[in-house]
C-alpha positions in Angstrom: -20.8 31.4 -9.7 -20.6 34.9 -11.7 -21.7 38.5 -10.8 -24.9 39.1 -9.3 -27.5 39.5 -11.7 -30.5 41.7 -10.6 -33.8 39.2 -10.4 -31.6 36.1 -10.8 -29.8 34.2 -8.2 -27.2 31.4 -8.8 -29.3 29.5 -6.2 -32.2 28.5 -4.6 -32.9 28.2 -0.8 -35.9 26.1 0.5 -37.2 25.1 3.7 -36.8 21.8 5.5 -38.3 20.4 8.4 -35.7 18.6 10.7 -37.0 15.8 12.9 -36.9 17.6 16.2 -39.5 20.0 14.5 -37.1 22.8 13.7 -37.6 24.2 10.2 -34.3 25.5 8.7 -33.4 26.7 5.3 -31.2 24.6 2.5 -29.2 25.8 -0.4 -28.7 24.3 -3.6 -26.5 26.3 -5.9 -26.5 26.4 -9.9 -23.3 26.1 -11.9 -22.8 27.6 -15.1 -23.6 24.6 -17.1 -26.9 24.6 -15.6 -26.8 21.6 -13.2 -27.5 22.0 -9.5 -25.2 21.0 -6.7 -26.8 18.9 -3.9 -28.7 20.7 -1.3 -27.0 21.7 2.0 -28.1 23.3 5.0 -27.4 27.0 5.7 -28.5 26.8 9.5 -30.9 29.7 9.4 -34.5 29.7 9.8 -35.4 32.9 7.7 -35.2 32.8 4.0 -33.6 36.4 4.0 -30.9 35.3 6.5 -30.4 32.0 4.3 -30.0 33.8 1.1 -27.5 36.3 2.9 -25.4 33.0 4.0 -25.6 31.7 0.6 -24.0 34.7 -0.9 -21.5 35.0 1.4 -20.2 31.5 0.7 -20.1 32.4 -3.2 -17.8 35.9 -1.9 -15.8 33.9 0.2 -14.8 31.5 -2.6 -16.4 28.2 -0.7 -18.6 27.3 -3.6 -17.9 25.1 -6.7 -17.5 26.8 -9.7 -17.0 24.3 -12.2 -18.4 20.7 -12.5 -15.4 18.3 -13.7 -15.9 14.4 -14.0 -13.7 12.2 -11.9 -11.5 11.2 -15.0 -11.0 14.5 -15.6 -9.9 15.4 -12.0 -8.2 12.3 -11.3 -7.0 11.3 -14.5 -4.3 8.6 -14.7 -1.7 10.0 -12.4 -3.5 11.3 -9.2 -1.4 8.9 -7.2 2.0 9.5 -9.0 5.0 9.6 -6.5 5.9 13.2 -7.3 2.3 14.4 -7.5 0.4 16.9 -5.2 -1.4 13.9 -3.0 2.1 12.2 -2.6 3.7 15.3 -2.0 1.2 16.4 0.7 1.5 12.8 2.3 5.2 13.2 2.6 5.5 16.7 3.7 3.2 15.7 7.0 5.7 12.9 7.7 3.4 10.3 6.6 5.0 7.1 5.3 4.4 6.3 1.3 6.5 4.0 -1.1 6.6 3.9 -4.8 5.1 0.6 -4.3 2.0 2.1 -2.6 1.4 4.9 -5.2 1.6 2.2 -8.3 -0.9 -0.2 -6.5 -3.4 3.0 -6.1 -2.6 4.2 -9.5 -3.3 0.3 -10.5 -6.7 0.5 -8.6 -7.7 3.8 -10.0 -7.1 2.8 -13.7 -8.5 -0.6 -12.9 -11.6 -0.1 -11.0 -12.5 3.8 -10.3 -12.4 5.2 -13.8 -13.9 2.5 -15.5 -16.9 2.5 -13.1 -17.0 6.2 -12.1 -14.9 8.2 -14.3 -17.9 9.5 -16.4 -19.8 10.7 -13.0 -19.1 14.4 -12.3 -17.7 14.9 -9.1 -20.8 16.5 -7.6 -22.9 13.4 -8.8 -20.5 11.1 -6.3 -23.6 10.4 -3.7 -23.5 8.0 -1.0 -25.8 5.8 -3.3 -23.4 5.8 -5.8 -20.5 4.9 -3.7 -22.7 2.3 -2.3 -23.6 0.8 -5.5 -19.9 0.8 -6.3 -18.9 -1.2 -3.6 -21.7 -3.8 -4.3 -20.6 -4.0 -7.4 -17.1 -4.9 -6.6 -18.3 -7.2 -4.0 -20.5 -9.3 -6.8 -17.2 -9.2 -9.1 -15.6 -11.5 -6.4 -13.5 -9.0 -4.9 -12.2 -9.6 -1.3 -13.2 -7.2 1.4 -9.7 -6.3 1.8 -9.1 -5.1 -1.8 -12.8 -3.5 -1.9 -11.5 -1.3 0.9 -8.6 -0.4 -0.4 -10.2 0.7 -3.8 -12.5 3.1 -1.5 -10.0 4.4 0.3 -8.4 5.5 -3.3 -11.9 6.9 -4.0 -11.6 8.6 -0.7 -8.4 10.2 -1.2 -9.8 11.6 -4.7 -12.8 13.1 -3.3 -11.1 14.4 -0.4 -8.8 16.3 -2.6 -11.6 17.6 -4.7 -13.2 18.8 -1.8 -10.2 20.9 -0.8 -10.1 22.5 -4.2 -13.1 23.7 -4.2 -15.1 21.2 -6.8 -17.3 19.6 -4.2 -19.0 20.8 -1.0 -18.3 17.9 1.0 -17.1 13.9 0.4 -20.1 11.8 0.9 -20.1 8.8 3.5 -18.6 5.9 2.4 -19.2 2.7 4.3 -16.5 0.0 4.1 -17.1 -3.8 3.1 -17.5 -6.1 5.8 -15.4 -8.9 6.1 -12.0 -9.8 8.2 -8.7 -10.3 6.3 -7.6 -13.7 5.4 -4.9 -14.6 7.6 -1.1 -15.0 6.1 -0.6 -18.9 6.3 2.6 -19.9 7.7 4.7 -22.7 6.8 6.1 -25.2 10.2 9.8 -25.3 10.7 9.6 -28.6 9.5 8.5 -27.7 6.2 10.9 -24.8 6.0 13.5 -27.1 6.5 12.3 -29.7 3.8 11.8 -26.6 1.2 15.3 -25.6 1.3 16.7 -29.2 1.5 15.5 -30.0 -2.4 16.7 -28.9 -5.5 15.6 -25.8 -7.1 15.7 -24.8 -10.6 17.4 -21.4 -10.0 19.7 -20.5 -7.5 18.8 -16.9 -7.1 15.3 -17.5 -6.3 16.1 -20.3 -3.9 18.6 -18.1 -2.0 16.1 -15.1 -2.2 13.5 -17.1 -0.7 16.0 -18.5 2.0 17.0 -15.1 3.2 13.6 -14.0 3.5 12.8 -17.5 5.9 15.8 -16.6 8.0 16.1 -13.2 8.2 12.1 -11.8 7.6 13.1 -9.3 4.8 10.2 -8.6 2.5 10.6 -9.5 -1.2 11.5 -5.6 -2.2 14.2 -5.4 0.7 15.6 -8.7 -0.9 15.4 -7.6 -4.0 16.6 -4.2 -3.4 19.9 -5.6 -1.8 23.3 -4.7 -3.4 26.9 -6.2 -3.0 27.7 -3.2 -0.7 25.0 -4.3 1.7 26.8 -7.4 2.7 28.5 -7.7 5.9 30.8 -10.3 7.9 27.7 -11.4 9.6 24.9 -10.0 8.3 23.3 -7.5 5.6 22.4 -3.7 5.8 18.9 -3.3 4.7 18.5 0.3 3.4 16.8 0.3 0.0 13.6 -1.4 -1.4 12.9 -2.3 -5.1 9.3 -1.7 -6.2 8.4 -4.6 -8.4 5.2 -3.1 -9.6 6.9 0.5 -10.7 10.5 -1.2 -11.2 12.1 1.3 -9.1 14.6 1.1 -6.4 13.7 3.3 -3.3 16.5 4.2 -1.1 14.8 3.6 2.0 12.9 0.5 3.3 9.0 0.6 4.0 9.5 1.9 7.5 12.2 4.3 6.5 14.3 3.0 9.0 17.9 1.2 7.9 18.5 -1.9 9.9 21.4 -4.9 9.9 20.0 -8.1 10.2 21.7 -11.0 10.9 22.0 -13.8 8.0 22.9 -17.6 8.5 26.3 -18.6 7.0 24.9 -21.0 4.2 22.7 -18.0 2.9 25.6 -15.5 3.1 28.0 -17.8 1.4 25.4 -18.4 -1.2 24.8 -14.6 -1.8 28.6 -14.5 -2.4 28.6 -17.0 -4.9 25.8 -15.4 -6.9 27.6 -11.9 -6.8 31.0 -14.1 -8.0 29.1 -15.0 -11.1 26.7 -11.8 -11.7 27.2 -11.3 -15.7 27.3 -7.4 -15.2 30.6 -5.7 -14.8 29.4 -2.8 -12.5 30.8 -1.4 -9.2 27.5 -2.1 -7.2 25.3 -5.1 -8.6 22.2 -6.4 -7.3 22.9 -9.6 -5.1 19.9 -11.1 -6.8 20.8 -9.7 -10.5 18.5 -10.1 -13.5 20.2 -12.0 -16.5 20.2 -9.2 -19.1 19.8 -5.8 -17.5 22.1 -4.7 -14.7 19.7 -1.7 -13.5 17.3 -4.2 -12.3 17.4 -7.3 -10.0 15.7 -10.4 -11.0 11.7 -10.7 -11.9 10.0 -11.1 -8.7 7.5 -13.3 -10.6 10.3 -15.6 -10.8 11.1 -15.7 -7.3 7.5 -16.3 -6.4 7.1 -19.0 -9.5 10.1 -20.8 -8.0 8.6 -20.6 -4.5 5.7 -22.3 -5.4 7.1 -25.0 -7.6 9.3 -26.0 -4.5 6.3 -26.1 -2.2 4.8 -28.6 -4.7 7.8 -30.5 -4.5 6.9 -31.0 -0.9 3.4 -31.7 -0.9 1.7 -28.1 -0.9 -0.1 -28.0 -4.1 -1.6 -25.1 -5.5 -5.1 -25.5 -3.8 -3.6 -26.1 -0.4 -1.4 -23.1 -0.8 -4.4 -20.9 -1.9 -6.7 -22.1 0.7 -3.8 -21.3 3.5 -3.1 -18.3 1.8 0.7 -19.1 1.5 2.8 -16.3 -0.4 6.3 -15.1 -0.2 5.4 -13.0 2.5 4.7 -15.8 4.8 8.6 -16.5 5.2 8.6 -13.2 6.9 5.4 -14.2 9.2 7.5 -17.6 10.0 10.4 -16.0 11.2 8.8 -13.5 13.4 6.7 -16.5 14.8 9.9 -18.8 14.9 11.8 -15.9 17.2 8.7 -15.2 19.3 8.0 -19.0 19.8 11.9 -19.2 21.1 11.0 -16.4 23.6 13.2 -14.1 21.7 12.4 -10.7 23.4 10.1 -8.4 21.8 12.3 -5.6 21.4 14.8 -8.1 19.5 12.4 -9.3 17.1 11.0 -5.6 16.0 14.9 -4.7 15.7 15.2 -7.3 13.0 11.8 -7.1 11.1 11.9 -3.4 11.1 8.7 -3.1 13.0 9.9 -0.2 15.0 8.3 2.4 17.3 9.3 5.2 19.0 9.4 3.9 22.3 11.6 1.0 21.0 14.9 0.7 23.1 18.3 0.4 21.9 19.0 -2.7 24.0 20.4 -5.0 21.3 22.5 -2.5 19.1 25.3 -4.7 18.7 25.5 -8.0 17.0 27.2 -9.8 19.9 23.6 -9.7 21.0 22.2 -12.0 18.4 23.4 -15.6 19.0 20.4 -17.0 20.0 18.8 -15.8 16.8 21.9 -17.1 14.9 21.5 -20.5 16.4 17.9 -20.6 15.5 18.8 -19.5 11.7 21.5 -22.4 11.4 19.1 -24.9 12.3 17.1 -24.1 9.3 19.9 -25.2 6.8 21.3 -28.6 7.6 22.8 -29.4 4.4 23.4 -25.9 3.0 21.7 -24.3 0.0 
């Protein structure tokens, strides 16, 4: 704010009458560029006390000293996995993946910077945020997507507040609406899905693995040859398709072994036998040209949609029912629960862990009931 100049204060104080009748003084600070910050209450009822409060805030370093824009402050790498925001999350023991960082970066660059990048941080008011949210809604974005964008904006503003660039984060009201439920295939449709011929064996096996074990797409693509066991796979990595990086942890940061039915295990081993890359520990679902990456997730998804079309679930129905690769995970979870498999066992297989979860099912001798369910999905093999 600069030194105290005789006869010139870097702020103005003014009286405001509250609803309950009490009058208190507010202060507005002047920045070096001539702009002023929004008014804030001093809580004082006399002008002298209010000015003393304002000077105290300046002397203690709690007042903004420059007015950066959103684009200047956030840049293009605010959510970088090695940045301050991510490091702060991880240091507090919070869960964060490279994929999450990449998705937030995309939302920052695609939505926030184009719409709000030119705004000064101090100019991001509740009205500005509300107009931004409404514009996203008018552009056809779902409430879930809008709220994820608003979460990114809130993270930026909270960091700006911590950095002393704004005095407070404005109120951010979330978009209304329920999240669309994930569509789940019936058991009959899953059996039919893997009874037809697929164009790409890797995509077929990847989808079959997810449907019969509940693995996420990133966990499937992150599997290397060393993860295969006699009756199971060790799930300890996840491949981020957006960032194209292999994380040495899963989404929940918990390693787990998951039983895999014989037809799927056999096909995974066959894929490894024809892998074109002569390296020590190749990806199970290898890419044809590059050994450092698994196959493209878009191909896995594209072949899944093609197979759905072959069994009578076209694009229009698929979109209405919200069926995606992640539907395999929901199917597996539902199949186990419908068969009255204990919830603790389901959690152990799917990775939905909690501190209170028991270790009753630590050995694979306990998973015969699950293997019986899995075997019924692939009558004729893959």
